[in-house]
Structures are given as structure tokens and as C-alpha cells.
mmCIF file as gemmi writes it, N, C-alpha and C atoms, coordinates in Angstrom:
data_model
loop_
_atom_site.group_PDB
_atom_site.id
_atom_site.type_symbol
_atom_site.label_atom_id
_atom_site.label_alt_id
_atom_site.label_comp_id
_atom_site.label_asym_id
_atom_site.label_entity_id
_atom_site.label_seq_id
_atom_site.pdbx_PDB_ins_code
_atom_site.Cartn_x
_atom_site.Cartn_y
_atom_site.Cartn_z
_atom_site.occupancy
_atom_site.B_iso_or_equiv
_atom_site.pdbx_formal_charge
_atom_site.auth_seq_id
_atom_site.auth_asym_id
_atom_site.pdbx_PDB_model_num
ATOM 1 N N . MET Axp A 1 ? 128.445 66.43 87.42 1 0 ? 1 A 1
ATOM 2 C CA . MET Axp A 1 ? 128.25 65.252 86.525 1 0 ? 1 A 1
ATOM 3 C C . MET Axp A 1 ? 126.517 64.842 86.541 1 0 ? 1 A 1
ATOM 4 N N . ALA Axp A 2 ? 126.231 64.744 85.398 1 0 ? 2 A 1
ATOM 5 C CA . ALA Axp A 2 ? 124.796 64.435 85.404 1 0 ? 2 A 1
ATOM 6 C C . ALA Axp A 2 ? 124.468 62.958 85.692 1 0 ? 2 A 1
ATOM 7 N N . ASP Axp A 3 ? 123.305 62.69 86.397 1 0 ? 3 A 1
ATOM 8 C CA . ASP Axp A 3 ? 122.744 61.346 86.675 1 0 ? 3 A 1
ATOM 9 C C . ASP Axp A 3 ? 122.288 60.76 85.525 1 0 ? 3 A 1
ATOM 10 N N . ARG Axp A 4 ? 122.873 59.589 85.183 1 0 ? 4 A 1
ATOM 11 C CA . ARG Axp A 4 ? 122.459 58.875 83.831 1 0 ? 4 A 1
ATOM 12 C C . ARG Axp A 4 ? 120.956 58.496 83.771 1 0 ? 4 A 1
ATOM 13 N N . ASN Axp A 5 ? 120.418 58.268 85.148 1 0 ? 5 A 1
ATOM 14 C CA . ASN Axp A 5 ? 118.952 57.805 85.162 1 0 ? 5 A 1
ATOM 15 C C . ASN Axp A 5 ? 118.078 59.082 85.256 1 0 ? 5 A 1
ATOM 16 N N . ASP Axp A 6 ? 118.509 60.217 85.118 1 0 ? 6 A 1
ATOM 17 C CA . ASP Axp A 6 ? 117.696 61.491 85.26 1 0 ? 6 A 1
ATOM 18 C C . ASP Axp A 6 ? 117.539 61.746 83.642 1 0 ? 6 A 1
ATOM 19 N N . LYS Axp A 7 ? 116.165 61.679 83.239 1 0 ? 7 A 1
ATOM 20 C CA . LYS Axp A 7 ? 115.728 61.886 81.8 1 0 ? 7 A 1
ATOM 21 C C . LYS Axp A 7 ? 115.719 63.324 81.553 1 0 ? 7 A 1
ATOM 22 N N . THR Axp A 8 ? 115.991 64.197 82.446 1 0 ? 8 A 1
ATOM 23 C CA . THR Axp A 8 ? 116.061 65.775 81.972 1 0 ? 8 A 1
ATOM 24 C C . THR Axp A 8 ? 117.536 66.284 81.808 1 0 ? 8 A 1
ATOM 25 N N . SER Axp A 9 ? 118.36 65.337 82.14 1 0 ? 9 A 1
ATOM 26 C CA . SER Axp A 9 ? 119.804 65.852 82.039 1 0 ? 9 A 1
ATOM 27 C C . SER Axp A 9 ? 120.389 65.812 80.685 1 0 ? 9 A 1
ATOM 28 N N . ALA Axp A 10 ? 121.094 66.671 80.228 1 0 ? 10 A 1
ATOM 29 C CA . ALA Axp A 10 ? 121.763 66.53 78.856 1 0 ? 10 A 1
ATOM 30 C C . ALA Axp A 10 ? 122.476 65.268 78.532 1 0 ? 10 A 1
ATOM 31 N N . PRO Axp A 11 ? 122.384 64.86 77.428 1 0 ? 11 A 1
ATOM 32 C CA . PRO Axp A 11 ? 123.18 63.674 76.961 1 0 ? 11 A 1
ATOM 33 C C . PRO Axp A 11 ? 124.619 63.854 76.966 1 0 ? 11 A 1
ATOM 34 N N . ASP Axp A 12 ? 125.44 62.895 77.08 1 0 ? 12 A 1
ATOM 35 C CA . ASP Axp A 12 ? 126.871 63.099 76.808 1 0 ? 12 A 1
ATOM 36 C C . ASP Axp A 12 ? 127.379 63.174 75.345 1 0 ? 12 A 1
ATOM 37 N N . ALA Axp A 13 ? 126.586 62.392 74.658 1 0 ? 13 A 1
ATOM 38 C CA . ALA Axp A 13 ? 126.899 62.409 73.047 1 0 ? 13 A 1
ATOM 39 C C . ALA Axp A 13 ? 126.341 63.384 72.381 1 0 ? 13 A 1
ATOM 40 N N . PRO Axp A 14 ? 127.17 63.852 71.214 1 0 ? 14 A 1
ATOM 41 C CA . PRO Axp A 14 ? 126.643 65.031 70.469 1 0 ? 14 A 1
ATOM 42 C C . PRO Axp A 14 ? 125.156 64.913 69.799 1 0 ? 14 A 1
ATOM 43 N N . THR Axp A 15 ? 124.344 65.848 69.804 1 0 ? 15 A 1
ATOM 44 C CA . THR Axp A 15 ? 122.957 65.612 69.483 1 0 ? 15 A 1
ATOM 45 C C . THR Axp A 15 ? 122.877 66.139 67.936 1 0 ? 15 A 1
ATOM 46 N N . GLY Axp A 16 ? 123.84 66.47 67.208 1 0 ? 16 A 1
ATOM 47 C CA . GLY Axp A 16 ? 123.9 67.151 65.889 1 0 ? 16 A 1
ATOM 48 C C . GLY Axp A 16 ? 123.578 68.592 65.7 1 0 ? 16 A 1
ATOM 49 N N . THR Axp A 17 ? 123.334 69.279 67.08 1 0 ? 17 A 1
ATOM 50 C CA . THR Axp A 17 ? 123.191 70.606 67.08 1 0 ? 17 A 1
ATOM 51 C C . THR Axp A 17 ? 124.543 71.263 67.551 1 0 ? 17 A 1
ATOM 52 N N . PRO Axp A 18 ? 125.311 72.233 66.679 1 0 ? 18 A 1
ATOM 53 C CA . PRO Axp A 18 ? 126.562 72.728 67.226 1 0 ? 18 A 1
ATOM 54 C C . PRO Axp A 18 ? 126.244 73.737 68.364 1 0 ? 18 A 1
ATOM 55 N N . GLU Axp A 19 ? 127.24 73.585 69.414 1 0 ? 19 A 1
ATOM 56 C CA . GLU Axp A 19 ? 127.075 74.664 70.475 1 0 ? 19 A 1
ATOM 57 C C . GLU Axp A 19 ? 127.698 75.952 69.891 1 0 ? 19 A 1
ATOM 58 N N . ARG Axp A 20 ? 128.568 76.051 68.949 1 0 ? 20 A 1
ATOM 59 C CA . ARG Axp A 20 ? 128.997 77.119 68.395 1 0 ? 20 A 1
ATOM 60 C C . ARG Axp A 20 ? 129.219 77.19 67.005 1 0 ? 20 A 1
ATOM 61 N N . VAL Axp A 21 ? 128.806 78.194 66.272 1 0 ? 21 A 1
ATOM 62 C CA . VAL Axp A 21 ? 128.922 78.258 64.808 1 0 ? 21 A 1
ATOM 63 C C . VAL Axp A 21 ? 129.978 79.181 64.55 1 0 ? 21 A 1
ATOM 64 N N . GLU Axp A 22 ? 130.79 78.93 63.755 1 0 ? 22 A 1
ATOM 65 C CA . GLU Axp A 22 ? 131.877 79.959 63.282 1 0 ? 22 A 1
ATOM 66 C C . GLU Axp A 22 ? 131.689 80.221 61.799 1 0 ? 22 A 1
ATOM 67 N N . TYR Axp A 23 ? 131.644 81.506 61.513 1 0 ? 23 A 1
ATOM 68 C CA . TYR Axp A 23 ? 131.482 82.155 60.199 1 0 ? 23 A 1
ATOM 69 C C . TYR Axp A 23 ? 132.802 82.487 59.654 1 0 ? 23 A 1
ATOM 70 N N . LYS Axp A 24 ? 133.087 81.896 58.431 1 0 ? 24 A 1
ATOM 71 C CA . LYS Axp A 24 ? 134.328 82.01 57.762 1 0 ? 24 A 1
ATOM 72 C C . LYS Axp A 24 ? 134.319 82.444 56.372 1 0 ? 24 A 1
ATOM 73 N N . VAL Axp A 25 ? 135.207 83.189 55.806 1 0 ? 25 A 1
ATOM 74 C CA . VAL Axp A 25 ? 135.29 83.595 54.304 1 0 ? 25 A 1
ATOM 75 C C . VAL Axp A 25 ? 136.143 82.568 53.649 1 0 ? 25 A 1
ATOM 76 N N . LEU Axp A 26 ? 135.716 81.939 52.693 1 0 ? 26 A 1
ATOM 77 C CA . LEU Axp A 26 ? 136.51 80.93 51.79 1 0 ? 26 A 1
ATOM 78 C C . LEU Axp A 26 ? 137.586 81.671 50.986 1 0 ? 26 A 1
ATOM 79 N N . LEU Axp A 27 ? 138.892 81.335 51.124 1 0 ? 27 A 1
ATOM 80 C CA . LEU Axp A 27 ? 139.99 82.084 50.436 1 0 ? 27 A 1
ATOM 81 C C . LEU Axp A 27 ? 140.337 81.076 49.338 1 0 ? 27 A 1
ATOM 82 N N . GLY Axp A 28 ? 140.385 79.883 49.57 1 0 ? 28 A 1
ATOM 83 C CA . GLY Axp A 28 ? 140.759 78.824 48.422 1 0 ? 28 A 1
ATOM 84 C C . GLY Axp A 28 ? 140.562 77.356 48.708 1 0 ? 28 A 1
ATOM 85 N N . TRP Axp A 29 ? 140.709 76.483 47.835 1 0 ? 29 A 1
ATOM 86 C CA . TRP Axp A 29 ? 140.537 75.319 48.102 1 0 ? 29 A 1
ATOM 87 C C . TRP Axp A 29 ? 141.464 74.376 47.112 1 0 ? 29 A 1
ATOM 88 N N . ASN Axp A 30 ? 141.65 73.168 47.651 1 0 ? 30 A 1
ATOM 89 C CA . ASN Axp A 30 ? 142.483 72.172 46.799 1 0 ? 30 A 1
ATOM 90 C C . ASN Axp A 30 ? 141.958 70.707 47.092 1 0 ? 30 A 1
ATOM 91 N N . PRO Axp A 31 ? 141.373 70.241 46.021 1 0 ? 31 A 1
ATOM 92 C CA . PRO Axp A 31 ? 140.76 68.825 46.159 1 0 ? 31 A 1
ATOM 93 C C . PRO Axp A 31 ? 141.938 67.726 45.555 1 0 ? 31 A 1
ATOM 94 N N . THR Axp A 32 ? 142.028 66.705 46.31 1 0 ? 32 A 1
ATOM 95 C CA . THR Axp A 32 ? 142.899 65.717 46.064 1 0 ? 32 A 1
ATOM 96 C C . THR Axp A 32 ? 142.238 64.299 45.847 1 0 ? 32 A 1
ATOM 97 N N . ASN Axp A 33 ? 142.266 63.534 44.847 1 0 ? 33 A 1
ATOM 98 C CA . ASN Axp A 33 ? 141.822 62.332 44.587 1 0 ? 33 A 1
ATOM 99 C C . ASN Axp A 33 ? 142.456 61.357 45.318 1 0 ? 33 A 1
ATOM 100 N N . MET Axp A 34 ? 141.881 60.586 46.119 1 0 ? 34 A 1
ATOM 101 C CA . MET Axp A 34 ? 142.516 59.705 46.921 1 0 ? 34 A 1
ATOM 102 C C . MET Axp A 34 ? 141.955 58.216 46.724 1 0 ? 34 A 1
ATOM 103 N N . GLY Axp A 35 ? 141.597 57.924 45.592 1 0 ? 35 A 1
ATOM 104 C CA . GLY Axp A 35 ? 141.059 56.697 45.272 1 0 ? 35 A 1
ATOM 105 C C . GLY Axp A 35 ? 139.578 56.66 45.554 1 0 ? 35 A 1
ATOM 106 N N . GLU Axp A 36 ? 139.185 56.04 46.496 1 0 ? 36 A 1
ATOM 107 C CA . GLU Axp A 36 ? 137.723 55.839 47.006 1 0 ? 36 A 1
ATOM 108 C C . GLU Axp A 36 ? 137.194 57.262 47.565 1 0 ? 36 A 1
ATOM 109 N N . ARG Axp A 37 ? 138.046 58.089 48.034 1 0 ? 37 A 1
ATOM 110 C CA . ARG Axp A 37 ? 137.752 59.336 48.709 1 0 ? 37 A 1
ATOM 111 C C . ARG Axp A 37 ? 138.326 60.333 48.046 1 0 ? 37 A 1
ATOM 112 N N . VAL Axp A 38 ? 137.97 61.63 48.475 1 0 ? 38 A 1
ATOM 113 C CA . VAL Axp A 38 ? 138.308 62.871 48.02 1 0 ? 38 A 1
ATOM 114 C C . VAL Axp A 38 ? 138.865 63.773 49.299 1 0 ? 38 A 1
ATOM 115 N N . SER Axp A 39 ? 139.998 64.32 49.258 1 0 ? 39 A 1
ATOM 116 C CA . SER Axp A 39 ? 140.421 65.196 50.267 1 0 ? 39 A 1
ATOM 117 C C . SER Axp A 39 ? 140.253 66.62 49.832 1 0 ? 39 A 1
ATOM 118 N N . LEU Axp A 40 ? 139.55 67.558 50.651 1 0 ? 40 A 1
ATOM 119 C CA . LEU Axp A 40 ? 139.459 68.834 50.253 1 0 ? 40 A 1
ATOM 120 C C . LEU Axp A 40 ? 139.889 69.811 51.359 1 0 ? 40 A 1
ATOM 121 N N . ARG Axp A 41 ? 140.963 70.496 50.896 1 0 ? 41 A 1
ATOM 122 C CA . ARG Axp A 41 ? 141.676 71.355 51.832 1 0 ? 41 A 1
ATOM 123 C C . ARG Axp A 41 ? 141.024 72.715 51.694 1 0 ? 41 A 1
ATOM 124 N N . LEU Axp A 42 ? 140.535 73.295 52.719 1 0 ? 42 A 1
ATOM 125 C CA . LEU Axp A 42 ? 139.889 74.678 52.541 1 0 ? 42 A 1
ATOM 126 C C . LEU Axp A 42 ? 140.792 75.699 53.311 1 0 ? 42 A 1
ATOM 127 N N . GLN Axp A 43 ? 141.008 76.794 52.82 1 0 ? 43 A 1
ATOM 128 C CA . GLN Axp A 43 ? 141.725 77.896 53.466 1 0 ? 43 A 1
ATOM 129 C C . GLN Axp A 43 ? 140.663 78.892 53.666 1 0 ? 43 A 1
ATOM 130 N N . THR Axp A 44 ? 140.6 79.319 55.028 1 0 ? 44 A 1
ATOM 131 C CA . THR Axp A 44 ? 139.449 80.159 55.319 1 0 ? 44 A 1
ATOM 132 C C . THR Axp A 44 ? 140.134 81.429 56.286 1 0 ? 44 A 1
ATOM 133 N N . LEU Axp A 45 ? 139.275 82.396 56.531 1 0 ? 45 A 1
ATOM 134 C CA . LEU Axp A 45 ? 139.519 83.536 57.127 1 0 ? 45 A 1
ATOM 135 C C . LEU Axp A 45 ? 138.462 83.807 58.059 1 0 ? 45 A 1
ATOM 136 N N . ASP Axp A 46 ? 138.515 84.206 59.417 1 0 ? 46 A 1
ATOM 137 C CA . ASP Axp A 46 ? 137.372 84.58 60.214 1 0 ? 46 A 1
ATOM 138 C C . ASP Axp A 46 ? 136.66 85.806 59.531 1 0 ? 46 A 1
ATOM 139 N N . ALA Axp A 47 ? 135.15 85.537 59.476 1 0 ? 47 A 1
ATOM 140 C CA . ALA Axp A 47 ? 134.305 86.444 58.863 1 0 ? 47 A 1
ATOM 141 C C . ALA Axp A 47 ? 134.088 87.797 59.723 1 0 ? 47 A 1
ATOM 142 N N . ASP Axp A 48 ? 134.119 87.67 61.013 1 0 ? 48 A 1
ATOM 143 C CA . ASP Axp A 48 ? 133.921 88.888 61.776 1 0 ? 48 A 1
ATOM 144 C C . ASP Axp A 48 ? 135.04 89.728 61.968 1 0 ? 48 A 1
ATOM 145 N N . GLY Axp A 49 ? 136.276 89.417 61.655 1 0 ? 49 A 1
ATOM 146 C CA . GLY Axp A 49 ? 137.356 90.177 61.753 1 0 ? 49 A 1
ATOM 147 C C . GLY Axp A 49 ? 137.811 90.461 63.189 1 0 ? 49 A 1
ATOM 148 N N . ALA Axp A 50 ? 137.242 89.831 64.033 1 0 ? 50 A 1
ATOM 149 C CA . ALA Axp A 50 ? 137.637 90.009 65.525 1 0 ? 50 A 1
ATOM 150 C C . ALA Axp A 50 ? 138.956 89.619 65.798 1 0 ? 50 A 1
ATOM 151 N N . ARG Axp A 51 ? 139.286 88.445 65.334 1 0 ? 51 A 1
ATOM 152 C CA . ARG Axp A 51 ? 140.638 88.073 65.563 1 0 ? 51 A 1
ATOM 153 C C . ARG Axp A 51 ? 141.575 88.496 64.589 1 0 ? 51 A 1
ATOM 154 N N . GLU Axp A 52 ? 142.689 88.333 64.773 1 0 ? 52 A 1
ATOM 155 C CA . GLU Axp A 52 ? 144.039 88.795 63.814 1 0 ? 52 A 1
ATOM 156 C C . GLU Axp A 52 ? 143.495 88.038 62.428 1 0 ? 52 A 1
ATOM 157 N N . LYS Axp A 53 ? 143.928 88.537 61.342 1 0 ? 53 A 1
ATOM 158 C CA . LYS Axp A 53 ? 143.74 87.969 60.016 1 0 ? 53 A 1
ATOM 159 C C . LYS Axp A 53 ? 144.771 86.767 59.77 1 0 ? 53 A 1
ATOM 160 N N . GLU Axp A 54 ? 144.381 85.65 60.451 1 0 ? 54 A 1
ATOM 161 C CA . GLU Axp A 54 ? 145.006 84.428 60.396 1 0 ? 54 A 1
ATOM 162 C C . GLU Axp A 54 ? 144.385 83.459 59.577 1 0 ? 54 A 1
ATOM 163 N N . VAL Axp A 55 ? 145.107 83.045 58.447 1 0 ? 55 A 1
ATOM 164 C CA . VAL Axp A 55 ? 144.367 81.982 57.667 1 0 ? 55 A 1
ATOM 165 C C . VAL Axp A 55 ? 144.489 80.7 58.231 1 0 ? 55 A 1
ATOM 166 N N . SER Axp A 56 ? 143.241 80.085 58.297 1 0 ? 56 A 1
ATOM 167 C CA . SER Axp A 56 ? 143.087 78.72 58.857 1 0 ? 56 A 1
ATOM 168 C C . SER Axp A 56 ? 142.858 77.653 57.723 1 0 ? 56 A 1
ATOM 169 N N . GLU Axp A 57 ? 143.345 76.426 57.894 1 0 ? 57 A 1
ATOM 170 C CA . GLU Axp A 57 ? 143.179 75.227 56.988 1 0 ? 57 A 1
ATOM 171 C C . GLU Axp A 57 ? 142.388 74.218 57.594 1 0 ? 57 A 1
ATOM 172 N N . THR Axp A 58 ? 141.457 73.756 57.021 1 0 ? 58 A 1
ATOM 173 C CA . THR Axp A 58 ? 140.598 72.522 57.338 1 0 ? 58 A 1
ATOM 174 C C . THR Axp A 58 ? 140.655 71.476 56.166 1 0 ? 58 A 1
ATOM 175 N N . ILE Axp A 59 ? 140.936 70.376 56.453 1 0 ? 59 A 1
ATOM 176 C CA . ILE Axp A 59 ? 140.945 69.153 55.647 1 0 ? 59 A 1
ATOM 177 C C . ILE Axp A 59 ? 139.667 68.374 55.798 1 0 ? 59 A 1
ATOM 178 N N . LEU Axp A 60 ? 138.884 68.288 54.725 1 0 ? 60 A 1
ATOM 179 C CA . LEU Axp A 60 ? 137.729 67.528 54.654 1 0 ? 60 A 1
ATOM 180 C C . LEU Axp A 60 ? 137.938 66.179 54.144 1 0 ? 60 A 1
ATOM 181 N N . PHE Axp A 61 ? 137.528 65.127 54.473 1 0 ? 61 A 1
ATOM 182 C CA . PHE Axp A 61 ? 137.623 63.732 53.789 1 0 ? 61 A 1
ATOM 183 C C . PHE Axp A 61 ? 136.247 63.405 53.242 1 0 ? 61 A 1
ATOM 184 N N . LEU Axp A 62 ? 135.832 63.123 52.162 1 0 ? 62 A 1
ATOM 185 C CA . LEU Axp A 62 ? 134.641 63.037 51.47 1 0 ? 62 A 1
ATOM 186 C C . LEU Axp A 62 ? 134.605 61.633 50.766 1 0 ? 62 A 1
ATOM 187 N N . SER Axp A 63 ? 133.459 60.848 50.746 1 0 ? 63 A 1
ATOM 188 C CA . SER Axp A 63 ? 133.283 59.828 49.749 1 0 ? 63 A 1
ATOM 189 C C . SER Axp A 63 ? 133.26 60.537 48.314 1 0 ? 63 A 1
ATOM 190 N N . LYS Axp A 64 ? 133.396 59.604 47.33 1 0 ? 64 A 1
ATOM 191 C CA . LYS Axp A 64 ? 132.891 60.31 45.913 1 0 ? 64 A 1
ATOM 192 C C . LYS Axp A 64 ? 131.592 60.778 45.707 1 0 ? 64 A 1
ATOM 193 N N . THR Axp A 65 ? 130.777 59.955 46.484 1 0 ? 65 A 1
ATOM 194 C CA . THR Axp A 65 ? 129.173 60.293 46.184 1 0 ? 65 A 1
ATOM 195 C C . THR Axp A 65 ? 129.174 61.765 47.045 1 0 ? 65 A 1
ATOM 196 N N . GLN Axp A 66 ? 129.719 61.974 48.211 1 0 ? 66 A 1
ATOM 197 C CA . GLN Axp A 66 ? 129.583 63.161 48.938 1 0 ? 66 A 1
ATOM 198 C C . GLN Axp A 66 ? 130.072 64.286 48.231 1 0 ? 66 A 1
ATOM 199 N N . ALA Axp A 67 ? 131.071 64.049 47.477 1 0 ? 67 A 1
ATOM 200 C CA . ALA Axp A 67 ? 131.818 65.133 46.721 1 0 ? 67 A 1
ATOM 201 C C . ALA Axp A 67 ? 130.872 65.639 45.609 1 0 ? 67 A 1
ATOM 202 N N . ILE Axp A 68 ? 130.341 64.631 44.787 1 0 ? 68 A 1
ATOM 203 C CA . ILE Axp A 68 ? 129.104 64.747 43.788 1 0 ? 68 A 1
ATOM 204 C C . ILE Axp A 68 ? 127.94 65.541 44.374 1 0 ? 68 A 1
ATOM 205 N N . GLN Axp A 69 ? 127.66 65.167 45.488 1 0 ? 69 A 1
ATOM 206 C CA . GLN Axp A 69 ? 126.453 65.919 46.165 1 0 ? 69 A 1
ATOM 207 C C . GLN Axp A 69 ? 126.741 67.245 46.478 1 0 ? 69 A 1
ATOM 208 N N . LEU Axp A 70 ? 127.874 67.475 47.028 1 0 ? 70 A 1
ATOM 209 C CA . LEU Axp A 70 ? 128.267 68.882 47.427 1 0 ? 70 A 1
ATOM 210 C C . LEU Axp A 70 ? 128.449 69.787 46.003 1 0 ? 70 A 1
ATOM 211 N N . ALA Axp A 71 ? 128.989 69.304 44.922 1 0 ? 71 A 1
ATOM 212 C CA . ALA Axp A 71 ? 129.094 69.948 43.73 1 0 ? 71 A 1
ATOM 213 C C . ALA Axp A 71 ? 127.816 70.188 43.229 1 0 ? 71 A 1
ATOM 214 N N . ASP Axp A 72 ? 126.955 69.175 43.098 1 0 ? 72 A 1
ATOM 215 C CA . ASP Axp A 72 ? 125.566 69.395 42.75 1 0 ? 72 A 1
ATOM 216 C C . ASP Axp A 72 ? 124.72 70.347 43.489 1 0 ? 72 A 1
ATOM 217 N N . SER Axp A 73 ? 124.734 70.302 44.78 1 0 ? 73 A 1
ATOM 218 C CA . SER Axp A 73 ? 124.26 71.384 45.611 1 0 ? 73 A 1
ATOM 219 C C . SER Axp A 73 ? 124.772 72.833 45.352 1 0 ? 73 A 1
ATOM 220 N N . LEU Axp A 74 ? 126.082 72.951 45.167 1 0 ? 74 A 1
ATOM 221 C CA . LEU Axp A 74 ? 126.493 74.194 44.829 1 0 ? 74 A 1
ATOM 222 C C . LEU Axp A 74 ? 125.987 74.781 43.389 1 0 ? 74 A 1
ATOM 223 N N . PHE Axp A 75 ? 126.095 73.887 42.538 1 0 ? 75 A 1
ATOM 224 C CA . PHE Axp A 75 ? 125.653 74.235 41.181 1 0 ? 75 A 1
ATOM 225 C C . PHE Axp A 75 ? 124.122 74.808 41.299 1 0 ? 75 A 1
ATOM 226 N N . HIS Axp A 76 ? 123.201 73.936 42.197 1 0 ? 76 A 1
ATOM 227 C CA . HIS Axp A 76 ? 121.795 74.266 42.174 1 0 ? 76 A 1
ATOM 228 C C . HIS Axp A 76 ? 121.639 75.542 42.98 1 0 ? 76 A 1
ATOM 229 N N . VAL Axp A 77 ? 122.479 75.924 44.31 1 0 ? 77 A 1
ATOM 230 C CA . VAL Axp A 77 ? 122.18 77.112 44.899 1 0 ? 77 A 1
ATOM 231 C C . VAL Axp A 77 ? 122.625 78.346 44.083 1 0 ? 77 A 1
ATOM 232 N N . THR Axp A 78 ? 123.475 78.215 43.278 1 0 ? 78 A 1
ATOM 233 C CA . THR Axp A 78 ? 123.956 79.298 42.584 1 0 ? 78 A 1
ATOM 234 C C . THR Axp A 78 ? 123.283 79.447 41.159 1 0 ? 78 A 1
ATOM 235 N N . GLY Axp A 79 ? 122.404 78.588 40.882 1 0 ? 79 A 1
ATOM 236 C CA . GLY Axp A 79 ? 121.604 78.735 39.607 1 0 ? 79 A 1
ATOM 237 C C . GLY Axp A 79 ? 122.486 78.434 38.399 1 0 ? 79 A 1
ATOM 238 N N . GLU Axp A 80 ? 123.805 77.775 38.568 1 0 ? 80 A 1
ATOM 239 C CA . GLU Axp A 80 ? 124.474 77.519 37.404 1 0 ? 80 A 1
ATOM 240 C C . GLU Axp A 80 ? 124.555 76.009 37.085 1 0 ? 80 A 1
ATOM 241 N N . THR Axp A 81 ? 124.852 75.619 36.023 1 0 ? 81 A 1
ATOM 242 C CA . THR Axp A 81 ? 124.769 74.124 35.487 1 0 ? 81 A 1
ATOM 243 C C . THR Axp A 81 ? 126.398 73.752 35.359 1 0 ? 81 A 1
ATOM 244 N N . ALA Axp A 82 ? 126.564 72.58 35.514 1 0 ? 82 A 1
ATOM 245 C CA . ALA Axp A 82 ? 127.716 71.826 35.348 1 0 ? 82 A 1
ATOM 246 C C . ALA Axp A 82 ? 128.423 71.907 34.012 1 0 ? 82 A 1
ATOM 247 N N . PRO Axp A 83 ? 129.462 72.146 33.833 1 0 ? 83 A 1
ATOM 248 C CA . PRO Axp A 83 ? 130.098 72.249 32.407 1 0 ? 83 A 1
ATOM 249 C C . PRO Axp A 83 ? 129.888 70.929 31.645 1 0 ? 83 A 1
ATOM 250 N N . ALA Axp A 84 ? 129.528 71.131 30.404 1 0 ? 84 A 1
ATOM 251 C CA . ALA Axp A 84 ? 129.431 69.966 29.658 1 0 ? 84 A 1
ATOM 252 C C . ALA Axp A 84 ? 130.627 69.216 29.278 1 0 ? 84 A 1
ATOM 253 N N . ARG Axp A 85 ? 130.633 67.886 29.273 1 0 ? 85 A 1
ATOM 254 C CA . ARG Axp A 85 ? 131.819 67.2 28.893 1 0 ? 85 A 1
ATOM 255 C C . ARG Axp A 85 ? 132.149 67.361 27.515 1 0 ? 85 A 1
ATOM 256 N N . ARG Axp A 86 ? 133.186 67.712 27.067 1 0 ? 86 A 1
ATOM 257 C CA . ARG Axp A 86 ? 133.857 67.678 25.681 1 0 ? 86 A 1
ATOM 258 C C . ARG Axp A 86 ? 134.113 66.5 25.227 1 0 ? 86 A 1
ATOM 259 N N . LYS Axp A 87 ? 133.681 66.122 23.856 1 0 ? 87 A 1
ATOM 260 C CA . LYS Axp A 87 ? 134.147 64.937 23.303 1 0 ? 87 A 1
ATOM 261 C C . LYS Axp A 87 ? 135.56 64.943 22.966 1 0 ? 87 A 1
ATOM 262 N N . ALA Axp A 88 ? 136.314 63.693 22.933 1 0 ? 88 A 1
ATOM 263 C CA . ALA Axp A 88 ? 137.65 63.735 22.426 1 0 ? 88 A 1
ATOM 264 C C . ALA Axp A 88 ? 137.656 64.091 20.964 1 0 ? 88 A 1
ATOM 265 N N . PRO Axp A 89 ? 138.854 64.552 20.646 1 0 ? 89 A 1
ATOM 266 C CA . PRO Axp A 89 ? 138.942 64.914 19.212 1 0 ? 89 A 1
ATOM 267 C C . PRO Axp A 89 ? 138.717 63.805 18.323 1 0 ? 89 A 1
ATOM 268 N N . LEU Axp A 90 ? 138.187 63.909 17.109 1 0 ? 90 A 1
ATOM 269 C CA . LEU Axp A 90 ? 137.876 62.828 16.196 1 0 ? 90 A 1
ATOM 270 C C . LEU Axp A 90 ? 138.963 61.862 15.893 1 0 ? 90 A 1
ATOM 271 N N . ILE Axp A 91 ? 140.162 62.427 15.771 1 0 ? 91 A 1
ATOM 272 C CA . ILE Axp A 91 ? 141.337 61.593 15.5 1 0 ? 91 A 1
ATOM 273 C C . ILE Axp A 91 ? 141.64 60.588 16.687 1 0 ? 91 A 1
ATOM 274 N N . ASP Axp A 92 ? 141.359 61.144 17.974 1 0 ? 92 A 1
ATOM 275 C CA . ASP Axp A 92 ? 141.65 60.246 19.272 1 0 ? 92 A 1
ATOM 276 C C . ASP Axp A 92 ? 140.352 59.27 19.115 1 0 ? 92 A 1
ATOM 277 N N . ARG Axp A 93 ? 139.198 59.662 18.785 1 0 ? 93 A 1
ATOM 278 C CA . ARG Axp A 93 ? 138.01 58.592 18.95 1 0 ? 93 A 1
ATOM 279 C C . ARG Axp A 93 ? 138.238 57.468 17.767 1 0 ? 93 A 1
ATOM 280 N N . LEU Axp A 94 ? 138.846 57.777 16.712 1 0 ? 94 A 1
ATOM 281 C CA . LEU Axp A 94 ? 139.217 56.893 15.733 1 0 ? 94 A 1
ATOM 282 C C . LEU Axp A 94 ? 140.045 55.928 15.874 1 0 ? 94 A 1
ATOM 283 N N . PHE Axp A 95 ? 141.213 56.312 16.743 1 0 ? 95 A 1
ATOM 284 C CA . PHE Axp A 95 ? 142.345 55.421 16.86 1 0 ? 95 A 1
ATOM 285 C C . PHE Axp A 95 ? 142.398 54.939 18.289 1 0 ? 95 A 1
ATOM 286 N N . THR Axp A 96 ? 141.319 55.156 19.178 1 0 ? 96 A 1
ATOM 287 C CA . THR Axp A 96 ? 141.471 54.713 20.576 1 0 ? 96 A 1
ATOM 288 C C . THR Axp A 96 ? 140.938 53.235 20.594 1 0 ? 96 A 1
ATOM 289 N N . ARG Axp A 97 ? 141.508 52.212 21.087 1 0 ? 97 A 1
ATOM 290 C CA . ARG Axp A 97 ? 141.117 50.973 21.221 1 0 ? 97 A 1
ATOM 291 C C . ARG Axp A 97 ? 140.133 50.853 22.303 1 0 ? 97 A 1
ATOM 292 N N . LYS Axp A 98 ? 139.176 50.049 22.161 1 0 ? 98 A 1
ATOM 293 C CA . LYS Axp A 98 ? 138.095 50.011 23.235 1 0 ? 98 A 1
ATOM 294 C C . LYS Axp A 98 ? 138.119 48.625 23.843 1 0 ? 98 A 1
């Protein structure tokens, strides 16, 4: 056990640097609107193939802001743009109460 007064010992709390990084292949995902949050279920497979071909599931909980930032960064890194929103048909716009 590290001496808490020893400044050279490693801290007990995480520092933000992972001890181990796992590389996965994304197979699928399923987002769910949960009101103020979004649940994102990811299905993955180990990228190195060393282990058996077992599908893993991870569920992430994101704020709506985080979900938007994630989507925006994925559009940016792929060089794509978000799909344009379509206007409602004219008949719906004429008869919709505001």
C-alpha cells in the first residue's frame, strides 16, 4: 500500500489515462430517448480476433448535449453533413394550429 504522504507514489483515484485500451469493431447500435438523456446501446466484437467471436454490449448514457456533440464530431471526422430537415407538407402547414 502506498504511503499517502509520499509524493512519488501513484494516486488511488483515476487520472484519466486508461491502463488498458480495448479495440472493438462496431456491429450495431440502438439509441433510446429517455427524456433529458439518451441511452446508446452498442454491440461490438473484439478487433484483434484473439478471443472467441463473442458479441459484447455496452450501454452508454449521454445528455442530449453530449449526443449532439458526438453526432457533430462524427459528421466532421467523416466529412459528411447532417441531413437537411424536410418541411412538413403544405397541407399540414396550412391546417396545423400554432
